[in-house]
N, C-alpha and C positions, 0 to 999 in steps of 0.2 A: 246241208253239211253237219258232219261230226267236229268238235274242237271241245278241246279239254283242258283244261287252266285248274291253278293248286294253289289250296285256301288251307285253313286253319278253323279248328274249332277250341270252345272251352268244357274240360268237367271239372268244375272248382275251380284250382288253379293249374291244373291237368292241359297242355295242349297236346292236341289230335288231328295227325293231317287231312285233309279235307276236297275231295278229287269232283272238279264241278264240270261235269258232261252237258256240254249243251247241242242238242238237235235241233237243228232248222230247216222244217221241211212244207209238203206242200198242204195245201185241205185249207179249212174252217182257219180263220186266225184265229189266233188261241193259245193262250202261254199257261202250261201246267208246269209244276214244281215238284217232284217229289225226291224220297229220301229221311223222311221224317221231320218237316221243315216246321217251325213252333209260324207259330202265328206272325212276326216279324220277319219271316222269312217269306214266307207267302206272298206276304202284303211289297215284298223288293219288286217283282214284278213290274208294277205300278210306278214304281220310283225309279228305276230303273228306262223301261218305256220312254217316262218324261225326259231323265235326264236325256237319253239319247239322239230324242228330236232337240232339246235345246243344246246340244253339244253338236246339232249340225250332219246325223249322223241317221241315216235311214234304218228304223225297229223290220224286222224280218215282217211278212205281210200272209205267211200261213201259218203253218201251228208250229209253236215252239215248245218242246221237252225241254226243263231242265233239270238233270238227277244230282244228288248229291252224295255220295260214296263216303264211306261208308253206312247206307241204308239201314243197317240195325240201330243208330245209332242218332237219338235227338240232335236236330242241329238249334240256336239259337240264338239270337237279335238281329241286327243287321249291316253286318261284320262281313257278309257274303255283295252286300249290293256291286262294290268295285269288279269282284271278279266275275260274276254273275253278265255286267255288262260288256264285258272287255271278252268273256265266251261269246255272245252273243256278237259282238263285232267280229270273230276267231272264224263263223262258224257262219256268217255269209258273209267274207270276204273281203270286210272292212276293217281286217287287221289282221299280220303276218305269223303262224304258226314259230316262227324260229324262233326258240328261246323260249315260249314257256314251260318247257318242262323245268327248266332251270331256276324255275324265281318262283314265288311263293309273296300270292296277295290276298290283301284285308282291305277292307275304307266302308263306311255307308257313303250312299249318295242321296246329296240335297237335289230337289226340285229343282234348283236354280245351276244342278250342275258340279253344284263346290262337293270336295269328297268330304267328310266330318271323321270327327278320331272313333275309334273303336274303343273301349278295352279289351286288356289283356294281351296289347301286341311285344310285352316282352316276354311270356313263356310261348305265342306265339313265334320268336323270331329265332329261339332259344333249340323250338322242335323243329323248323325247319333246320337250323344248322345241323341240328343231328340229321335230318333225313337226308343229307348231303344238298338241297339246294345251294348254291352258287348268292342270290340276292334274296331280297322281301320289299314288298314297294309295301310303303303303308299311306295314311294319310301325313299329311308334314306336322301335326299336330302331336302326333306317336313318333316323328321323327326321334328324337334326342331318346325318348326311353328305349327303342328298337337296335339305338345306335351302341346302347350299353353291352350289347351282347359285340365278341369278338369273334374273325373268322366269317363274315359273312358281312354282304357289300347290302344298302340300305337304303333306297330310292326314293325321295317323300314325292310325294304327289297332290293337290289341291283341286284339280279338279279330271273329270274325266278326260275331255281331250288332252292336257298333258300328258295322262296314262298312256293313250292309246297314244301319241305320237311319238311317246319314247320307244312305246314297244315295236313301232312301226319305223324306227331310226332313221324318223326327220326331226327329233328333238332330241337332246343332248342333255343327259341327267349328273351331274358332280354327286358320287354316295356322300351319303352324310358325314359326320361324322362327332362326336361329343368328346370334351375332358372330360373326366367324373375326379380327377386328381384334386382341385380345388373346391370339393365339395362339404361344405363342413357346416355345421349351426351356428352364424356369430349372434352375438349379445342372446344370449339363450335366456336371461328373464323376462325378456322380452315376447318368447315365445305365449301362446295360450297355457298355462295351469293343464287341462285336463290333454293337450297335446305331447306335453313332456311328460306326463304320467304313463301314457298309453306305452312307452317306448321301455319299461321295467321290466315287462314280463318277455320281450325278445333280447333284451343286453344281455336277463339274468339267464334263460332257458334256448333261447338262439332258437325259437320260435312263437309265433303269432298266433290268438286266436277269434274268430271272429264271430261272433253268434247273432243271425236277424231270422226275423221271422220261424224261430222254430227251429233253425237251422243250424249246424255247428260246425265250421270249415276253420281248418289248423294250414297256416300257412309258413313255409321255412322261412327262418329271417334272421339268416347272422352278420353281424356287421360290423364296422368298428366305428365307434362313434368319437370324432375329431367334433370339438365345439368353444368356443371362446364368449369370455363379457368381460364385460370392465369390474374395477373391484367395490364400486359404489355407482349410485346416478350418474356424478359427475365425471368420475374416470381419474377422478387425484388424489383418494384417496393414496397415501403411503409416499404419495410423489415428493422426494426432497427438495424441488420447486416453488411447486403451485400448493394453495394451501386450497383442502378442500371445503366442499360449503356446506355438506352434507352432516344433518345431525344423526346419532346415532341413532335414532327410530328409524329416519328412509334407511339405512345402510342396513337394514335388520328388517325393514320390509321386500328393500330390493332382492338381499339375499334368499330372503323367503319364498322367493318365485321357485327356490329348485329347492323341492322335497328331499327331507334326510334319507328316506329310500334308493330316491334317483342319484341323490351323491354318492349314496353307497356301491354307490354299482361304477362308479367312473373311476378304475383305478388311478390315471395318475393325475393328478390338477394341482398345478402349477404356475408361480404370480413372477411373471413377467416387468421386473421395474424399471423402468427408461432411464434407456442409457446417458450420459451426457457426450459430449459433442466428442471429448477424445477419443472416448469408448467407441465411437463410432466412426472415428478415422484410424483409431487403429488396424492394424494391418500383420500382426501377428500373426504369423503361420499357426491352426489349427490342426486338428489330431486329421491326417489325409483319411477320406472318403471309404478309399477302397479298404485300409485297413479297420474302421469302421463296421463294413458290410463282410470282412471275412468273420468279426468276430462273431455279427450276428448268424452270418449261415450256420458258424459251428454252435451256436447256441440254440439253433433250431433245431438242428441235426439230432445235437444231445436229444432235445427233450421228443423227437420225432422216436427213437426209439426207445425213451422213456417208455410212452403210451402205443408202442406199436400195438400191443394187445387188448388197446382197452377203445372198442369200436366207438369213434365218431369223439376221439380225442386226440386235436396235433401238438396240444402247446399247453403249458400252465394255467395260462386263463381259461381252458377248458377241463380243466382237472377235476374231477370230484371230488365231493368234501370224502368219501372213504377212503381217497386215496391221499392225501394231505399229511396224516402222523407217518404215512413209512417214506413219502418224497418229499417236504417240508423237514428235515432233519434240522435242528438249530443247535447252537453251541451253549452253554451253558449263560452265559453274557449275553447271546442275541437273545434267549429270551425273557430275562428281566428286564433288558431293554423294554422288548416290545408289552412287559405286562405293566410296566410303571407306562408306558404312551398310551395305554388302553385306558387307567386310570386316571390318566392326567388329561387327556383329551373324549373320554367317555365314549369312546367309540362302539357302534353297536358289534355284533357274531359279524356280522357280513361283511361289516370294513375290517374287522382281524384275517377272513380272508383273506380278501384280497392284497391286501397287505404282505401275506404270506406265500399269496401266488407270484404277487409281484418280487420280494426279499429271495423269492427261487430264479427269479429270473435274473436278478443280477449277481447270483451266488452262478448261477450256468454261464452269463456271460465273462465272470471272474475265474471260471477254469475251478469251481469250488465247489468239493462233493457235499461240506455241510454249508447250512444259512450261517453266515458270522455275522456280530454286531453290525460289521463297518455296513451290510446286504440291507438289514432290517434298518439303519437308522435310515439310508436311504429310501428307503420303500416309504421309512413315515413323513420321510419328506416331500416325497408327494401326494401325502392328502391338508395341502394348505386349504382349501377350505372346508374343513373341520375345525381348524384352531379357530377358538373363541373371536370375536373382535378389539383389537389392541387400541 
């Protein structure tokens, strides 16, 4: 019997669809994998057979041919183990064929029947959604990564038996979801220095480059960094009620864990002082969120129109340097204030560009054509970590 199940593979960071065709026939017991498989894919037959036996299934007794299409692209890695096993079950009447054409499956199998994580699940899930699949089945350890993609269901499995029972509709699995809104780097100086420094290129260029074994791969990587840190190791620097126990040297060493070039790339740096009890209990109404949202939407629309003829630029933060002279025009008072701030704080050229972009955004929120001194003052006020310790 012939069965087909859908999976995917990677070329660099780009995913493409792979159709796994399994034919379980008669003849001498033998398994043949075709379609330009590498060594790891060829070895999958042994892993799959053992996993089937340990899961209580009966492997085919005759010749089994497994075709990975398209046949002109090389297939690498163990991510085809799970779909091959499910394809074999479908070809031997151990699995219902209904629904297999709407789900994309990836996963490595252990001899103990556990489903192990694989790399590249995010681009594979994006590919599956683009191809019109309604769901993906991935190892449980990869579910959080896959669930970042909206518009497609993610089913997480830990064993081959779980995957088969779900497709046979004898087991219910709830789609996996993840909330990424609360992800940020807390205690920023506690991260290793080289980990933080690696973010500099993506923050500046919107892409990252990896060079391994003589091969260079460029990854798109545009993101919004949100981080938090204490003002000092004990956390009480500038606290009006508690005394800081840190020496100036300790504070300098603590803040020195974040390099100047990385700080230059962080546009908004805010100090949040502790609030007294009366302030926390105060119920004074603030500006309504709907009004703030309308102002932000209007500012973003203004920026969209401004950069509609500039490829890859959608907002002020992405503005190339060549456009800053024409876009970030300042009133004389604003220019004088920025010059004084640059000299007083000894800011770098990169920090200058960042301040101008933030000031332009503040002016957009105020519906101002020129950048005024108030806009520059607010933008400079967002550089709290550039100020010397008092």
